[in-house]
C-alpha angles and dihedrals in degrees: 000000000000117000127209118230116211124196114225118219117232122237090250092054092048091055093053114097117241123243096261093054091046092051091047091051092050091049092051091048091051092048092050092049094046101031094127093052092048093051092048092047093051091047090050092050091050090049092051093049091048090049092052092051091046092051092049091049092048093049092049089048091051091049091053091049091049092049090051091049091048094053091045089055091045090052090049090052091049090053091047093246089142098171093055090044091050092051093047097047093042091053093051094043092052098041098042106029095152099041125090096248091046093054092044089051089063089057093052091041088060090052089051091052091050090052089049091052094247104126094164092061090043091054091051093050092047092049089054091048093049092050087077125056114256139168112302096241091053092045091052092048092046090053090051090050089048089053090052092049093050091045091054089049090053093245095132096167094056089042091056091047089055092048092049091052090049092049090054090064119082106236149101094287096056095100092049090050093050091052090047090053091050091048091052091051088057091047090051090053096252096133098167092047091051092048091050091048093050093046091048089052091052091048093055096035105034094156100033122136088243093062096101091052092048092049089051092049091051090048089054087054090051097255127120113218118228113252111241116216117236114265108257114241112231116219120190112222112213118230114272117255109269117219117224112279095017116119100189118104127183125206133157151137124255120199119210148236096069116260095049123109117286119206124199133168129198130191128193 
């Protein structure tokens, strides 16, 4: 039968402190010797954390105030209170030039100036807005507004440059920008260029809402626009009901409006 051998500790070994107690003693000695430094360090850390939280709270508070001011100015613009809108947007643009609401305020400030009949100030605000990168739809609209401002100032070359840049961006204002560019060509005396631009617009937008205006512009240039036929509406005719035992089926496609070709096929 196996026996277990146990080692007996000597009296000297029993009197020696273990590692945990030794480490604890050394830690307490260090704390007693450096108590002032430890207290100051802890107080400094607490102060830094409190400062960070205070800064975050202050910044969030400022963002909320800026958002409220922005929507107040936007409401004033919507209600045609242009002076109040100008003051609100100018304040935000000047106080927060590198923040989103500050940059966006320059865009709306330009719209306010255009409504006030001050295209020179609108052009200045739009130039400042376009110096920074913004969302493509806003950039396109800002370029169109810049074209309008330059057009009202009689600077047709710079107006066309702005319209061309806007037309190069895929977005909802592309058609407006293309027509603005064509209009500026006519103002600059480039008749053939304007005609080509208008005709190109009709070719790519034959049924656009702007078609009557484009036709009128071409007529003013001495050109008659080609009349585009209405797009025929295709209506699928369902197969006729087939009585039992009858093999004939009828199917076909009828193009409307009436008077256009009608195609049918029958199989027995």
